[in-house]
Structures are given as C-alpha cells and as structure tokens.
C-alpha angles and dihedrals in degrees: 000000000000113000092210095060113108135193134201126228088259090054092050091050091051095047092047093045095237138110125272090252091062092059090051089050092051090052091055098041102042118057090193095058106125111269121232116275097190146343122076137300091263096040108029125182124218132202108261095215092050093048093048091050091050091053092046092052090056097041092241118150114258115168113206109172128178089264093053092046091048091050094050091046089050090054092047094058092077146336124305092256090072096037094101090057092050091050089052091052091050088053089051089053091052089049089051091052090048091054093244094119133027097225144013137214107285090203085083089060096131107142097212093047094046090051090052092047090050091052090050091053091049094051104037106013126249096280097054092039092057092043089057091052091047092049092052089048092051090049094048092053101030093134093052102038124071115205128171108252110249096237091054092046090052092047092052090049092050094049092050091048132220113325134165098216128039136172125211113185094188097034100161107183093344101264094142094045091050091049094049097066090218118153095214123047130187113191145167135192129174093224113076097209092047090051090048093052090047092051092049093049090052097043093048086061091055095254123146099241130177109184119175125200100226143100104267095211096049099030110028103195092187101046109162094013126110138193135203091253139002124218117188141174101179128188111271128230099003107161096187096062097128103271096153097044095046099054107133096020111159091232092071094086092147098043141298108294111240116247090255095047107073090148091066088052089056091048092055092043089056093047090051090057101047125084119253106280091018124132132244125197114189133168114230136182112255093244092063090073095062112019108131094223091064100045095103093056092043089052092051091048090052095047091050091049092240096130112071102164145000113195125179106221099200137004090263099015134105127282122249113221117200112198137176127203107238118245112232111257094012119129109246119238121259100217140048133198117244113177148143120234096188117195094327109079091191086072088069090056091051094047092049094048091048092048093050091050094044111023090173089073091068128087115281111250092218089061090055095052095087131118092293106034086205115184096179106135094212091062091060096061095096098027094069092071116091107242092213092052092047090052092051091052092051093045092052090051092050092047091053091053096049096085091053096050098089093049092044090050091051093049092051097046116110121219114255114270120248114247113259116260115269113249127205118257090249094052091046091054092049093046099048115114092351120154132182113269094233140020141168088285092060135261113335126214115250110275118250122233119241091256091061095053119097116251090239092057092045090052091054091058092057094057 
C-alpha cells in the first residue's frame, strides 16, 4: 500500500461502513488514532496505511478493495487541481483495455496504479471500473461540481420519449445522455476535462459519442446539425454568456435574449438543434418563467407553439420546460401545461400524460399573452377556478344561511346593561382619575388630575 495515499474523514467513514460522526468520535476518544498528515483544520487528510493499520489492530472492519486503493493512489499522484485530468487518463486506460482505443496516455505510467486499474477491470469490467472512479471523483468535489441528479435526468428522458439521437449542449459528465438510451450522442461542455470524461463514459458503453470541449453559445460545434431530441441542464445566471458578440446570431429566432436572460439563449439554442416536431427538455431557474425582461421572447415562443409545458419539480427546485420545434405550416396548439410536481417526480409523468390525452385541460395560451406573459406554475393555482362558478357557490351558501340569520342574531344578542349607580357629587370628585397605588408592575406614582396635565399632553390624547 502506498504510504503517500491519503483519505478524508468521509473516506474513512465510507470504508468503515459508519457515519461521519463516528470518525469524529474516534478521534476524540482514542489518543492513538492516526493524526492528520495534510489538508486543513476543517478538512483534514489522514495517511491511508496508518488508518488501515489502526483498524486492523482493533479488529474493526475496513474494506479496502482494489478500486478503493486505485482511487487513493490516483489522488496521491498529484494535487486536486489536476485530479480531473488523471481521472480522464484512467478512463483512457480502461478504454484501451476494452479494445475501444489502440493506446492510452503514457503519462499515467505508474506501475502500482496500472496494476490496480488492471485488477479492477478484471473483477468488474471496464465500464463499472471507470464508473467507480468517476463516483469517487464526484464525491470528492461535490461542492464544486454540478451534475444533474439521476432521477431528474431519467424523468427528462422519459418525457422526451425514446429516441436514437440526442444533443446535449451543456453535457457535463454525460448524465442526460446516459439516461436517454440514445445510440448517438452529440455533446458539448466548456471544460475540456469534463468533456473528455463524458465522452469516455459514453464510448465505454458502446455509444457513438461526439463530445466537443467548447462553450456551445459562443462556439457552436454543431451549427447546422439537428438531433431527434435535445436534453439540457445549462448553467444558470451567467452574465458573461456572450451577449454582445452574439447579436444577430441566426439562432435567435424568437428574439435577441436580454443580457440578463442567458437561459432564454439556451432555450433558443436547443430549439435550433432539434428536428421539426422534435422535443426539447431543459431545466430552467424558476425566475426565467416570469422575469419581465424576457416576456417578449416568452410571448413569441407561446404564439409559435414552441412551449408545451412548464413544470416546477420541487417547492424550491428548478422548472422543467418541455418544448417542441414547430413544423412549418402546422397549426400551433392553443393550450400549454403549467403544473407543480412537488417532491414526487412521478407526478410530472402523470400530468404530462393527462395533458397529451386531453390538451383542453391545459392553460389557454391566449390567456397568458398579457402584459407579463408569466409562465410560473405557482401563479396559476387560483386562476384555474371559474370566477362565475365560484360566485354561484358562495351565493348558494349565503342563501341557505339567510333563514337562520334572525335566530342566530337573537342567540347572540346580549341583554342590555343596567345603568351604573348614581354617585354623589362628592364621591364623583374623589373618584375621578384615581388609580391603585401599587400593582404587579410596582408602585405607581399618584395619578394627576386633568387640570394638572399640560395642554400639549391633553391634546395628544384627543388624537
């Protein structure tokens, strides 16, 4: 075992099959627990060999498979800034062993690591071996990496339907492409190492994948090419997306996206790369459905029939926009689905199936083309009720209560109060403005009579 390999507290907890709190408890209770050898005070790193020896001495379970040893060795070969590149090289080695490529990057020529990677391939196969390395990489950088959650990726693929070719212009590590089941994948990502890892994950599964390392908005690697469907989880709220340099771009069929609306640029980019009649599923921030600066583009999308549904996936989660590229000469639809799935993603499937079977149950597009063109599903909760019907219900309830009003008024009437006893002039003078000398708040000062109050104070009472 390599003495330079280090593990975090989260790694130790996973290998020992316990929670993170148990590792913190061991560090406090046992003076001989291995001290940190690196990292920071909040995220310490421990020597893997020392930790394994400590567990072995106490007879505690500590699973250290070939995959775990390979991952820790991979991390120990350099700093975390170059970890993505080393993961990509490991993927190239697995592809070489699978016969997909004729060679691999010899810069990964570390005898111990290559032996471990070979053992992983022999035991689990190249696909699962690389997936293990990728999972550990995602866990190690979970705060920095943004990956589409698997349940949401599967939902987007289901709603689009089975297709043979997809395009993902912000593919990340390939989660949407893997969920789609497509045989041919066109993808882009602005980070070269991310694009490389995505391409390797797809090719190891036997897919025909073309993944380009470039920003899809600024450098469209697939200009003029279309796919059966487009799945996209774009970056949100990026101000520097290329607004000034993309003025007049042919993709802006529905209007030039405002500088603060990069998400509407992604929507139009996706529509430009799907076949007529093809579907687009794209995740959007909730604000994109109602921001005033984007109302003109939203209106144009509605009039053309390009927007088919906007579904909020969780109370504080993103919106899923389902779009369809209009077919020339085809009459646009008259309704659109606006709904909230809540925490149960299967609700989105049910709403979509119901809407496809009964489009008349959706929101009329003409009712959305007002001054706001707001597609926020939450704003439609109360607007679905017919005002006339609601009035009739309230009127019938009131009519049914009218006969009972006199009796109810009698039951609730209080008997008249008896007049207060008449006091003598002397007792009235002595009783005016009097207060108890003490109370639960402490001893009070004697109350002043109205004649002793200043005119200014007395005026303030009359306000």
